[in-house]
Every structure is written in structure tokens, then in C-alpha cells.
KELUMPA-312195 format. One record per atom (N, C-alpha, C, O): residue in three letters; atom name; x, y, z. Coordinates in nm, 2 decimals. Example, Ala and Ser with C-alpha at 12.3 -4.5 7.8 and 13.67 -1.06 7.14 Angstrom:
2
   rest   atom        X        Y        Z
    ALA      N     1.32    -0.57     0.78
    ALA     CA     1.23    -0.45     0.78
    ALA      C     1.32    -0.33     0.78
    ALA      O     1.42    -0.33     0.85
    SER      N     1.28    -0.22     0.71
    SER     CA     1.37    -0.11     0.71
    SER      C     1.29     0.00     0.79
    SER      O     1.34     0.11     0.80
***
This chain:
130
   rest   atom        X        Y        Z
    UNK      N    14.45     7.53    15.80
    UNK     CA    14.50     7.44    15.69
    UNK      C    14.59     7.34    15.75
    UNK      O    14.69     7.38    15.82
    UNK      N    14.57     7.22    15.72
    UNK     CA    14.65     7.11    15.77
    UNK      C    14.76     7.07    15.67
    UNK      O    14.72     7.05    15.55
    UNK      N    14.88     7.07    15.71
    UNK     CA    14.99     7.03    15.62
    UNK      C    15.05     6.90    15.67
    UNK      O    15.14     6.90    15.75
    UNK      N    14.99     6.79    15.63
    UNK     CA    15.03     6.66    15.68
    UNK      C    15.18     6.62    15.66
    UNK      O    15.24     6.57    15.75
    UNK      N    15.24     6.65    15.55
    UNK     CA    15.38     6.62    15.52
    UNK      C    15.47     6.71    15.61
    UNK      O    15.56     6.66    15.67
    UNK      N    15.44     6.83    15.62
    UNK     CA    15.51     6.92    15.70
    UNK      C    15.50     6.88    15.85
    UNK      O    15.61     6.88    15.92
    UNK      N    15.38     6.85    15.90
    UNK     CA    15.37     6.81    16.04
    UNK      C    15.44     6.68    16.07
    UNK      O    15.51     6.67    16.17
    UNK      N    15.44     6.59    15.98
    UNK     CA    15.51     6.46    15.99
    UNK      C    15.66     6.48    15.99
    UNK      O    15.73     6.43    16.08
    UNK      N    15.71     6.56    15.90
    UNK     CA    15.85     6.59    15.89
    UNK      C    15.90     6.67    16.01
    UNK      O    16.01     6.64    16.07
    UNK      N    15.82     6.76    16.06
    UNK     CA    15.86     6.84    16.18
    UNK      C    15.86     6.75    16.30
    UNK      O    15.95     6.76    16.39
    UNK      N    15.77     6.66    16.31
    UNK     CA    15.77     6.56    16.42
    UNK      C    15.89     6.47    16.42
    UNK      O    15.95     6.45    16.52
    UNK      N    15.92     6.42    16.30
    UNK     CA    16.04     6.34    16.28
    UNK      C    16.16     6.42    16.32
    UNK      O    16.26     6.36    16.38
    UNK      N    16.17     6.54    16.27
    UNK     CA    16.29     6.63    16.30
    UNK      C    16.30     6.65    16.45
    UNK      O    16.42     6.64    16.50
    UNK      N    16.19     6.67    16.52
    UNK     CA    16.20     6.69    16.67
    UNK      C    16.25     6.56    16.74
    UNK      O    16.34     6.57    16.83
    UNK      N    16.21     6.45    16.69
    UNK     CA    16.26     6.32    16.75
    UNK      C    16.40     6.30    16.72
    UNK      O    16.48     6.26    16.81
    UNK      N    16.45     6.33    16.60
    UNK     CA    16.59     6.31    16.56
    UNK      C    16.67     6.41    16.64
    UNK      O    16.78     6.38    16.69
    UNK      N    16.63     6.53    16.65
    UNK     CA    16.70     6.63    16.73
    UNK      C    16.71     6.59    16.88
    UNK      O    16.82     6.61    16.94
    UNK      N    16.61     6.54    16.93
    UNK     CA    16.61     6.49    17.07
    UNK      C    16.72     6.38    17.08
    UNK      O    16.80     6.37    17.18
    UNK      N    16.72     6.28    16.99
    UNK     CA    16.81     6.17    16.98
    UNK      C    16.96     6.22    16.98
    UNK      O    17.04     6.18    17.05
    UNK      N    16.98     6.32    16.89
    UNK     CA    17.11     6.38    16.87
    UNK      C    17.15     6.45    17.00
    UNK      O    17.27     6.44    17.04
    UNK      N    17.06     6.52    17.07
    UNK     CA    17.09     6.59    17.19
    UNK      C    17.13     6.49    17.30
    UNK      O    17.22     6.51    17.38
    UNK      N    17.05     6.38    17.31
    UNK     CA    17.08     6.28    17.41
    UNK      C    17.22     6.22    17.38
    UNK      O    17.29     6.19    17.48
    UNK      N    17.26     6.20    17.26
    UNK     CA    17.39     6.15    17.23
    UNK      C    17.50     6.25    17.27
    UNK      O    17.61     6.21    17.32
    UNK      N    17.48     6.38    17.26
    UNK     CA    17.57     6.48    17.31
    UNK      C    17.58     6.47    17.46
    UNK      O    17.69     6.47    17.51
    UNK      N    17.47     6.46    17.52
    UNK     CA    17.46     6.45    17.67
    UNK      C    17.54     6.32    17.72
    UNK      O    17.61     6.33    17.82
    UNK      N    17.52     6.21    17.65
    UNK     CA    17.59     6.09    17.69
    UNK      C    17.75     6.11    17.68
    UNK      O    17.82     6.07    17.77
    UNK      N    17.79     6.18    17.58
    UNK     CA    17.93     6.20    17.56
    UNK      C    17.98     6.30    17.66
    UNK      O    18.10     6.29    17.71
    UNK      N    17.90     6.40    17.70
    UNK     CA    17.94     6.50    17.80
    UNK      C    17.96     6.42    17.94
    UNK      O    18.06     6.45    18.00
    UNK      N    17.87     6.33    17.97
    UNK     CA    17.89     6.26    18.09
    UNK      C    18.01     6.17    18.09
    UNK      O    18.09     6.16    18.18
    UNK      N    18.03     6.10    17.98
    UNK     CA    18.14     6.01    17.96
    UNK      C    18.28     6.08    17.97
    UNK      O    18.37     6.03    18.04
    UNK      N    18.29     6.20    17.92
    UNK     CA    18.41     6.27    17.92
    UNK      C    18.42     6.38    18.02
    UNK      O    18.52     6.46    18.03
    UNK      N    18.32     6.39    18.10
    UNK     CA    18.31     6.49    18.22
    UNK      C    18.33     6.63    18.17
    UNK      O    18.42     6.70    18.22
    UNK      N    18.26     6.67    18.06
    UNK     CA    18.27     6.80    18.01
    UNK      C    18.12     6.86    18.02
    UNK      O    18.04     6.82    17.94
    UNK      N    18.10     6.95    18.11
    UNK     CA    17.97     7.01    18.13
    UNK      C    17.94     7.13    18.04
    UNK      O    17.83     7.16    18.00
    UNK      N    18.05     7.21    18.01
    UNK     CA    18.04     7.33    17.93
    UNK      C    18.15     7.32    17.83
    UNK      O    18.26     7.29    17.86
    UNK      N    18.12     7.36    17.71
    UNK     CA    18.22     7.37    17.60
    UNK      C    18.23     7.23    17.53
    UNK      O    18.13     7.15    17.53
    UNK      N    18.34     7.21    17.47
    UNK     CA    18.36     7.08    17.40
    UNK      C    18.50     7.02    17.44
    UNK      O    18.56     7.06    17.54
    UNK      N    18.54     6.92    17.37
    UNK     CA    18.66     6.85    17.40
    UNK      C    18.77     6.87    17.29
    UNK      O    18.85     6.78    17.26
    UNK      N    18.77     6.99    17.24
    UNK     CA    18.88     7.03    17.14
    UNK      C    18.89     6.94    17.02
    UNK      O    19.00     6.89    16.99
    UNK      N    18.78     6.90    16.96
    UNK     CA    18.79     6.82    16.84
    UNK      C    18.77     6.67    16.86
    UNK      O    18.79     6.60    16.76
    UNK      N    18.74     6.63    16.98
    UNK     CA    18.72     6.49    17.00
    UNK      C    18.58     6.44    16.97
    UNK      O    18.51     6.51    16.90
    UNK      N    18.55     6.33    17.03
    UNK     CA    18.42     6.27    17.00
    UNK      C    18.30     6.36    17.05
    UNK      O    18.19     6.35    16.99
    UNK      N    18.31     6.43    17.16
    UNK     CA    18.21     6.52    17.20
    UNK      C    18.18     6.63    17.10
    UNK      O    18.07     6.66    17.06
    UNK      N    18.29     6.69    17.05
    UNK     CA    18.28     6.79    16.94
    UNK      C    18.21     6.73    16.82
    UNK      O    18.13     6.80    16.76
    UNK      N    18.24     6.61    16.78
    UNK     CA    18.18     6.55    16.66
    UNK      C    18.03     6.53    16.68
    UNK      O    17.95     6.56    16.59
    UNK      N    17.99     6.49    16.80
    UNK     CA    17.84     6.48    16.82
    UNK      C    17.78     6.61    16.83
    UNK      O    17.66     6.63    16.79
    UNK      N    17.84     6.71    16.89
    UNK     CA    17.78     6.85    16.89
    UNK      C    17.77     6.90    16.75
    UNK      O    17.66     6.96    16.72
    UNK      N    17.86     6.88    16.67
    UNK     CA    17.86     6.92    16.53
    UNK      C    17.75     6.85    16.45
    UNK      O    17.68     6.91    16.37
    UNK      N    17.73     6.72    16.48
    UNK     CA    17.62     6.64    16.41
    UNK      C    17.49     6.70    16.45
    UNK      O    17.40     6.72    16.36
    UNK      N    17.47     6.74    16.57
    UNK     CA    17.34     6.80    16.61
    UNK      C    17.32     6.94    16.55
    UNK      O    17.22     6.97    16.50
    UNK      N    17.43     7.02    16.56
    UNK     CA    17.42     7.16    16.50
    UNK      C    17.40     7.15    16.35
    UNK      O    17.32     7.23    16.30
    UNK      N    17.47     7.06    16.28
    UNK     CA    17.45     7.05    16.14
    UNK      C    17.31     7.01    16.11
    UNK      O    17.25     7.06    16.01
    UNK      N    17.25     6.93    16.19
    UNK     CA    17.11     6.89    16.17
    UNK      C    17.02     7.01    16.18
    UNK      O    16.94     7.03    16.09
    UNK      N    17.04     7.09    16.28
    UNK     CA    16.96     7.21    16.30
    UNK      C    16.98     7.31    16.19
    UNK      O    16.88     7.37    16.14
    UNK      N    17.10     7.33    16.15
    UNK     CA    17.13     7.43    16.05
    UNK      C    17.06     7.40    15.91
    UNK      O    17.01     7.49    15.85
    UNK      N    17.05     7.27    15.88
    UNK     CA    16.99     7.23    15.75
    UNK      C    16.84     7.20    15.76
    UNK      O    16.77     7.23    15.66
    UNK      N    16.80     7.15    15.87
    UNK     CA    16.66     7.10    15.87
    UNK      C    16.56     7.22    15.87
    UNK      O    16.45     7.20    15.82
    UNK      N    16.60     7.33    15.93
    UNK     CA    16.51     7.44    15.92
    UNK      C    16.47     7.48    15.78
    UNK      O    16.36     7.51    15.75
    UNK      N    16.57     7.48    15.69
    UNK     CA    16.55     7.51    15.55
    UNK      C    16.46     7.41    15.48
    UNK      O    16.37     7.44    15.40
    UNK      N    16.49     7.28    15.51
    UNK     CA    16.41     7.17    15.45
    UNK      C    16.27     7.18    15.50
    UNK      O    16.18     7.17    15.41
    UNK      N    16.24     7.21    15.62
    UNK     CA    16.10     7.22    15.67
    UNK      C    16.03     7.34    15.61
    UNK      O    15.91     7.33    15.58
    UNK      N    16.10     7.45    15.60
    UNK     CA    16.04     7.57    15.54
    UNK      C    16.00     7.54    15.39
    UNK      O    15.89     7.57    15.35
    UNK      N    16.09     7.47    15.32
    UNK     CA    16.06     7.44    15.18
    UNK      C    15.95     7.34    15.17
    UNK      O    15.87     7.35    15.08
    UNK      N    15.95     7.24    15.25
    UNK     CA    15.84     7.14    15.25
    UNK      C    15.71     7.21    15.27
    UNK      O    15.61     7.19    15.20
    UNK      N    15.70     7.30    15.38
    UNK     CA    15.58     7.37    15.41
    UNK      C    15.54     7.46    15.29
    UNK      O    15.42     7.46    15.26
    UNK      N    15.63     7.53    15.23
    UNK     CA    15.60     7.62    15.12
    UNK      C    15.54     7.54    15.00
    UNK      O    15.44     7.58    14.94
    UNK      N    15.61     7.43    14.97
    UNK     CA    15.56     7.35    14.86
    UNK      C    15.42     7.29    14.88
    UNK      O    15.34     7.29    14.80
    UNK      N    15.40     7.25    15.01
    UNK     CA    15.27     7.19    15.05
    UNK      C    15.17     7.30    15.04
    UNK      O    15.05     7.27    15.00
    UNK      N    15.20     7.42    15.09
    UNK     CA    15.10     7.53    15.09
    UNK      C    15.06     7.57    14.95
    UNK      O    14.95     7.61    14.92
    UNK      N    15.16     7.55    14.86
    UNK     CA    15.13     7.59    14.72
    UNK      C    15.05     7.48    14.65
    UNK      O    15.01     7.49    14.53
    UNK      N    15.02     7.37    14.72
    UNK     CA    14.94     7.27    14.66
    UNK      C    15.01     7.17    14.57
    UNK      O    14.95     7.10    14.49
    UNK      N    15.15     7.17    14.58
    UNK     CA    15.23     7.09    14.49
    UNK      C    15.30     6.98    14.56
    UNK      O    15.39     6.92    14.51
    UNK      N    15.25     6.94    14.68
    UNK     CA    15.31     6.83    14.76
    UNK      C    15.26     6.70    14.70
    UNK      O    15.25     6.68    14.58
    UNK      N    15.24     6.61    14.79
    UNK     CA    15.19     6.48    14.75
    UNK      C    15.28     6.37    14.80
    UNK      O    15.37     6.40    14.89
    UNK      N    15.27     6.25    14.75
    UNK     CA    15.35     6.14    14.80
    UNK      C    15.50     6.16    14.77
    UNK      O    15.58     6.11    14.85
    UNK      N    15.53     6.22    14.67
    UNK     CA    15.67     6.25    14.64
    UNK      C    15.74     6.33    14.75
    UNK      O    15.86     6.31    14.78
    UNK      N    15.67     6.43    14.80
    UNK     CA    15.72     6.51    14.91
    UNK      C    15.74     6.43    15.04
    UNK      O    15.84     6.46    15.11
    UNK      N    15.65     6.34    15.06
    UNK     CA    15.66     6.25    15.18
    UNK      C    15.79     6.17    15.17
    UNK      O    15.86     6.15    15.26
    UNK      N    15.81     6.11    15.05
    UNK     CA    15.92     6.03    15.02
    UNK      C    16.05     6.11    15.04
    UNK      O    16.15     6.06    15.10
    UNK      N    16.06     6.23    14.98
    UNK     CA    16.18     6.31    15.00
    UNK      C    16.20     6.34    15.14
    UNK      O    16.32     6.34    15.19
    UNK      N    16.10     6.37    15.22
    UNK     CA    16.11     6.40    15.36
    UNK      C    16.17     6.29    15.43
    UNK      O    16.26     6.30    15.52
    UNK      N    16.11     6.17    15.41
    UNK     CA    16.16     6.05    15.48
    UNK      C    16.31     6.02    15.45
    UNK      O    16.38     5.98    15.53
    UNK      N    16.34     6.03    15.32
    UNK     CA    16.48     6.00    15.28
    UNK      C    16.57     6.10    15.35
    UNK      O    16.68     6.07    15.39
    UNK      N    16.53     6.23    15.35
    UNK     CA    16.61     6.33    15.42
    UNK      C    16.63     6.29    15.57
    UNK      O    16.75     6.30    15.62
    UNK      N    16.53     6.25    15.64
    UNK     CA    16.54     6.22    15.78
    UNK      C    16.63     6.10    15.80
    UNK      O    16.71     6.09    15.89
    UNK      N    16.62     6.00    15.71
    UNK     CA    16.71     5.88    15.72
    UNK      C    16.85     5.92    15.70
    UNK      O    16.95     5.87    15.76
    UNK      N    16.87     6.01    15.60
    UNK     CA    17.01     6.06    15.57
    UNK      C    17.07     6.14    15.69
    UNK      O    17.19     6.12    15.72
    UNK      N    16.98     6.21    15.77
    UNK     CA    17.03     6.28    15.89
    UNK      C    17.07     6.18    16.00
    UNK      O    17.16     6.21    16.08
    UNK      N    16.99     6.07    16.01
    UNK     CA    17.03     5.97    16.11
    UNK      C    17.16     5.91    16.07
    UNK      O    17.25     5.89    16.15
    UNK      N    17.18     5.88    15.94
    UNK     CA    17.31     5.82    15.89
    UNK      C    17.42     5.92    15.92
    UNK      O    17.53     5.87    15.97
    UNK      N    17.40     6.05    15.90
    UNK     CA    17.50     6.15    15.93
    UNK      C    17.54     6.15    16.08
    UNK      O    17.66     6.15    16.11
    UNK      N    17.44     6.15    16.16
    UNK     CA    17.46     6.15    16.31
    UNK      C    17.55     6.03    16.35
    UNK      O    17.64     6.04    16.43
    UNK      N    17.51     5.91    16.30
    UNK     CA    17.59     5.79    16.33
    UNK      C    17.73     5.79    16.27
    UNK      O    17.82     5.75    16.33
    UNK      N    17.73     5.84    16.15
    UNK     CA    17.86     5.85    16.08
    UNK      C    17.96     5.94    16.15
    UNK      O    18.08     5.92    16.13
    UNK      N    17.91     6.04    16.22
    UNK     CA    18.01     6.14    16.29
    UNK      C    18.08     6.07    16.40
    UNK      O    18.18     6.12    16.44
    UNK      N    18.04     5.95    16.44
    UNK     CA    18.11     5.87    16.54
    UNK      C    18.22     5.80    16.48
    UNK      O    18.31     5.74    16.56
    UNK      N    18.23     5.79    16.35
    UNK     CA    18.33     5.71    16.29
    UNK      C    18.30     5.56    16.30
    UNK      O    18.19     5.52    16.31
    UNK      N    18.40     5.48    16.30
    UNK     CA    18.39     5.33    16.32
    UNK      C    18.31     5.27    16.20
    UNK      O    18.33     5.31    16.08
    UNK      N    18.23     5.17    16.23
    UNK     CA    18.16     5.09    16.12
    UNK      C    18.06     5.17    16.05
    UNK      O    18.01     5.14    15.94
    UNK      N    18.01     5.29    16.11
    UNK     CA    17.91     5.37    16.04
    UNK      C    17.97     5.50    15.98
    UNK      O    17.90     5.59    15.94
    UNK      N    18.10     5.50    15.97
    UNK     CA    18.17     5.62    15.92
    UNK      C    18.12     5.67    15.78
    UNK      O    18.11     5.79    15.76
    UNK      N    18.08     5.58    15.70
    UNK     CA    18.03     5.61    15.57
    UNK      C    17.90     5.68    15.57
    UNK      O    17.86     5.76    15.48
    UNK      N    17.83     5.67    15.69
    UNK     CA    17.70     5.74    15.70
    UNK      C    17.71     5.89    15.70
    UNK      O    17.62     5.96    15.66
    UNK      N    17.83     5.94    15.74
    UNK     CA    17.85     6.08    15.73
    UNK      C    17.84     6.13    15.59
    UNK      O    17.77     6.23    15.56
    UNK      N    17.91     6.07    15.50
    UNK     CA    17.91     6.12    15.36
    UNK      C    17.78     6.09    15.30
    UNK      O    17.73     6.17    15.21
    UNK      N    17.71     5.98    15.33
    UNK     CA    17.58     5.95    15.28
    UNK      C    17.48     6.06    15.32
    UNK      O    17.40     6.11    15.24
    UNK      N    17.49     6.10    15.45
    UNK     CA    17.40     6.20    15.50
    UNK      C    17.43     6.34    15.44
    UNK      O    17.33     6.41    15.41
    UNK      N    17.55     6.37    15.42
    UNK     CA    17.58     6.50    15.35
    UNK      C    17.53     6.50    15.21
    UNK      O    17.47     6.60    15.17
    UNK      N    17.55     6.40    15.14
    UNK     CA    17.50     6.39    15.00
    UNK      C    17.35     6.40    14.99
    UNK      O    17.29     6.48    14.92
    UNK      N    17.28     6.33    15.08
    UNK     CA    17.13     6.33    15.08
    UNK      C    17.09     6.47    15.12
    UNK      O    16.99     6.52    15.06
    UNK      N    17.15     6.53    15.22
    UNK     CA    17.11     6.67    15.26
    UNK      C    17.13     6.77    15.15
    UNK      O    17.04     6.85    15.13
    UNK      N    17.24     6.77    15.08
    UNK     CA    17.27     6.86    14.98
    UNK      C    17.17     6.84    14.86
    UNK      O    17.12     6.94    14.81
    UNK      N    17.14     6.72    14.82
    UNK     CA    17.05     6.69    14.71
    UNK      C    16.91     6.73    14.75
    UNK      O    16.83     6.79    14.67
    UNK      N    16.87     6.71    14.88
    UNK     CA    16.74     6.75    14.92
    UNK      C    16.72     6.90    14.92
    UNK      O    16.62     6.95    14.87
    UNK      N    16.82     6.97    14.98
    UNK     CA    16.81     7.12    14.98
    UNK      C    16.80     7.17    14.84
    UNK      O    16.72     7.26    14.81
    UNK      N    16.89     7.12    14.75
    UNK     CA    16.89     7.17    14.61
    UNK      C    16.76     7.14    14.54
    UNK      O    16.71     7.22    14.47
    UNK      N    16.72     7.01    14.55
    UNK     CA    16.60     6.97    14.48
    UNK      C    16.48     7.05    14.53
    UNK      O    16.40     7.09    14.44
    UNK      N    16.46     7.06    14.66
    UNK     CA    16.34     7.14    14.71
    UNK      C    16.35     7.28    14.67
    UNK      O    16.25     7.34    14.64
    UNK      N    16.47     7.34    14.67
    UNK     CA    16.48     7.48    14.63
    UNK      C    16.45     7.50    14.48
    UNK      O    16.38     7.60    14.45
    UNK      N    16.49     7.41    14.40
    UNK     CA    16.45     7.42    14.26
    UNK      C    16.30     7.40    14.24
    UNK      O    16.24     7.48    14.17
    UNK      N    16.24     7.31    14.31
    UNK     CA    16.09     7.29    14.30
    UNK      C    16.02     7.42    14.34
    UNK      O    15.93     7.47    14.28
    UNK      N    16.07     7.47    14.46
    UNK     CA    16.01     7.60    14.51
    UNK      C    16.02     7.71    14.41
    UNK      O    15.93     7.79    14.39
    UNK      N    16.14     7.72    14.35
    UNK     CA    16.16     7.83    14.25
    UNK      C    16.07     7.81    14.13
    UNK      O    16.02     7.91    14.08
    UNK      N    16.06     7.69    14.08
    UNK     CA    15.97     7.66    13.97
    UNK      C    15.83     7.69    14.00
    UNK      O    15.75     7.74    13.91
    UNK      N    15.79     7.66    14.12
    UNK     CA    15.65     7.69    14.16
    UNK      C    15.63     7.84    14.16
    UNK      O    15.53     7.89    14.12
    UNK      N    15.73     7.91    14.22
    UNK     CA    15.72     8.06    14.23
    UNK      C    15.71     8.12    14.09
    UNK      O    15.64     8.23    14.07
    UNK      N    15.78     8.06    13.99
    UNK     CA    15.78     8.12    13.85
    UNK      C    15.66     8.06    13.78
    UNK      O    15.65     8.09    13.66
    UNK      N    15.58     7.98    13.84
    UNK     CA    15.46     7.93    13.78
    UNK      C    15.49     7.83    13.67
    UNK      O    15.41     7.81    13.58
    UNK      N    15.60     7.77    13.67
    UNK     CA    15.64     7.66    13.58
    UNK      C    15.58     7.53    13.62
    UNK      O    15.54     7.45    13.54
    UNK      N    15.57     7.51    13.75
    UNK     CA    15.50     7.39    13.80
    UNK      C    15.37     7.42    13.86
    UNK      O    15.30     7.33    13.91
***
């Protein structure tokens, strides 16, 4: 069974995770920290941005796959997935502060709404309401 939304979302997630990991690596080189963090500095912020992505994205991908497997996906699920990924990029940039600082809160809001919305849809599907 092919799950196009799930596959596309997983591919996007892999690319974003790669980008976040590269940003961590750049900061490690810049601050000469090969192991550990910089005690709350910019390296720690980038590490947290990547870990926060991983912590949340696994649930989003599982919910997307489950909804798609239940036959309740469609274009709305693609749109939700795309908005989620854009929110995660905003969050990653926002963790650096500066002119993109607002991206952090935008990313958090999008993440929480996506998780909650997909969880509600999945529960309604499970209860056969949808």
C-alpha cells in the first residue's frame, strides 16, 4: 500500500532533520565543542531545535500514516503536513534569535495545533465518527 502523504512528509522531515543537524555541526565547529554543549549558548539552542523536531515529528508522522491508512487522508492532510514542516523550519530559525526570533513561537504554535488536530481526527476515526 502506497501512502503518498506519509512518504512525502517523511521525506520532508528527513531533509529538515538533515538541515538542523548541519546547523548543529556548524555551531560545533564555530565554538570548538566536539562533545556536549555550550551550557545554554547558541550551540545548545540549535541542539534543542533539532531534538524538539525529532520529539514531535515522530508523532506527527505516525498520525499522518494512521489517518492515511484509514482512508481519511486527502488534500487536507497534505496541507496540514506542509504547514507543519514550514512551522518546524520557522522554529529552527527562531531558535537562533535575531530577526527570526518570532519563528520559534510560530513553530511551537503550529506544532501544538498540528499534534492536537491530528490526534482529534485519529480519535474520531477510531470511534467511527469520521
